C-alpha positions in Angstrom: -47.3 21.5 -23.6 -44.5 23.7 -22.3 -40.9 23.5 -23.5 -39.9 21.9 -20.2 -42.1 18.9 -20.4 -41.5 15.7 -18.4 -41.5 15.1 -14.7 -40.4 18.1 -12.8 -38.3 18.1 -9.6 -41.2 19.1 -7.4 -43.5 16.3 -8.6 -42.8 14.1 -5.5 -43.8 17.1 -3.3 -46.7 18.3 -5.4 -49.4 17.7 -2.8 -47.4 19.6 -0.2 -46.9 22.5 -2.5 -50.6 22.6 -3.4 -51.6 22.5 0.3 -49.2 25.4 1.0 -50.4 27.4 -2.0 -54.1 26.9 -1.0 -53.2 28.1 2.5 -51.5 31.2 0.9 -54.6 31.7 -1.2 -56.7 31.8 2.0 -54.3 34.3 3.5 -54.7 36.5 0.5 -58.5 36.4 0.9 -58.1 37.1 4.6 -56.0 40.2 3.8 -58.7 41.4 1.4 -61.3 41.0 4.1 -59.1 42.8 6.6 -58.8 45.8 4.3 -62.5 45.7 3.6 -63.2 45.7 7.3 -60.7 48.5 7.9 -58.6 46.5 10.4 -55.6 48.1 12.1 -52.7 48.8 9.7 -50.1 46.9 11.7 -52.3 43.8 11.9 -52.6 43.9 8.1 -48.9 44.4 7.7 -48.2 41.4 10.0 -50.4 39.2 7.8 -48.7 40.5 4.7 -45.3 39.5 6.3 -46.6 36.0 7.1 -47.9 35.6 3.5 -44.6 36.8 2.1 -42.7 34.3 4.3 -45.0 31.5 3.1 -44.4 32.4 -0.5 -40.6 32.6 0.0 -40.7 29.2 1.6 -42.5 27.7 -1.4 -40.0 29.4 -3.7 -37.0 28.1 -1.9 -38.5 24.6 -1.9 -39.2 24.7 -5.6 -35.7 26.0 -6.2 -34.2 23.2 -4.2 -36.2 20.6 -6.0 -35.2 22.2 -9.4 -31.5 22.2 -8.5 -31.6 18.6 -7.3 -33.6 17.3 -10.2 -33.5 19.4 -13.4 -30.1 21.1 -13.0 -28.3 18.0 -11.6 -29.6 15.8 -14.4 -28.6 18.4 -17.0 -25.1 18.8 -15.5 -24.6 15.1 -15.5 -25.6 14.9 -19.2 -23.3 17.9 -20.0 -23.4 19.9 -23.1 -25.3 23.1 -23.9 -28.3 21.9 -21.9 -26.2 22.0 -18.7 -25.1 25.6 -19.3 -28.7 26.6 -20.0 -30.0 25.0 -16.8 -27.3 26.6 -14.7 -28.0 30.0 -16.2 -31.7 29.5 -15.7 -31.2 28.5 -12.0 -28.8 31.5 -11.5 -31.4 33.9 -13.0 -34.1 32.4 -10.7 -31.9 32.9 -7.6 -31.2 36.5 -8.6 -35.0 37.1 -9.0 -35.6 35.6 -5.5 -32.9 37.7 -3.9 -34.3 40.9 -5.4 -37.8 40.1 -4.3 
């Protein structure tokens, strides 16, 4: 079990996330097929952009759920756990901004 066990903030939206991730998985297979079939570069890039946007949307949703569940609970409890959760969230935001 991971160190962050317990119900995670996204659990109430888990089915939605799984549907979106399966759709992204299908997009990735479609991109592979496009390259195999030597489709036009711009068409491939358009699909890469759509897939990137879909992944960013999932990321932002997960981040929002994390902030409203894990971080909010930790801040309400206070102590070193609150500082750790805030730093963890800040680091995650920084990674998303760089990507």
